[in-house]
N, C-alpha and C positions, 0 to 999 in steps of 0.2 A: 503494500500501500504506499501511497505517495504521500511524503510530509514536507510541509511546507518549511521553507528556508527561515532562517532568522534574519529580519530587517537590518540592512545596512545603514549604519550611522549617517548622519547629515556631516560629519567632520569627513569621513572617509569619501563620500560621495564629491563633496567638495575639492579634496585632493585630488581624486583622479581625473575629475573634470579640468581642473587647472594643468595637470599635466597634459591632456589631451589637447588644449587650447595654447600649451606652450611649444608642443612638437608642432603644430600647424604655423605657428608664428615665426619658429627657427627656419622652416621650409620656406615661408614666404621671404624670410630675410635673405636666404641663400639666395633664391632666385632674384630679387632685386639687386642686390650687392653683383653678382654675375652679369645681370643686364648692363646695369652701371657701367663696369669694367667694359663688355663688349661696345658698348655706346659710346665711350671715351676713347677706343682704340680707333672706331671708325671714323668718328669726327677728327681726330687727330692725326691721320693716316696720310702720309705724303703721297700716296696713289691717287687718291681722291682727290687731292688737289690738283694734281698735274693731269688726270684723264676727265674730260667733260663726260657730263651723262649722255647716253645713246638717246636717240629721237625717240618718243615715244615712252619714256620712261615715266610711269606713274599717271594718274587719270589727270592731275592737273596742268601738266605739262603741255596738253594737247590744246590747239587754239579752238574756242568754242563758237558755235555760228548763233547758237540759242542764247537770249538774255533772258534772265530772271525777272 
């Protein structure tokens, strides 16, 4: 026959919840720091300064006939 488990205390719940949130925070922080590093590398690279953008690179570089 199944026996109900003991109730988890609110302190233990809070500790587990904070650990779970902390893991998400550290994962997000790693992503942001890697993104910043890669962004600074592309902004400061000499190759991008010496080579112009190819034609049709991005949606904003095309001339538009329509006016909004």
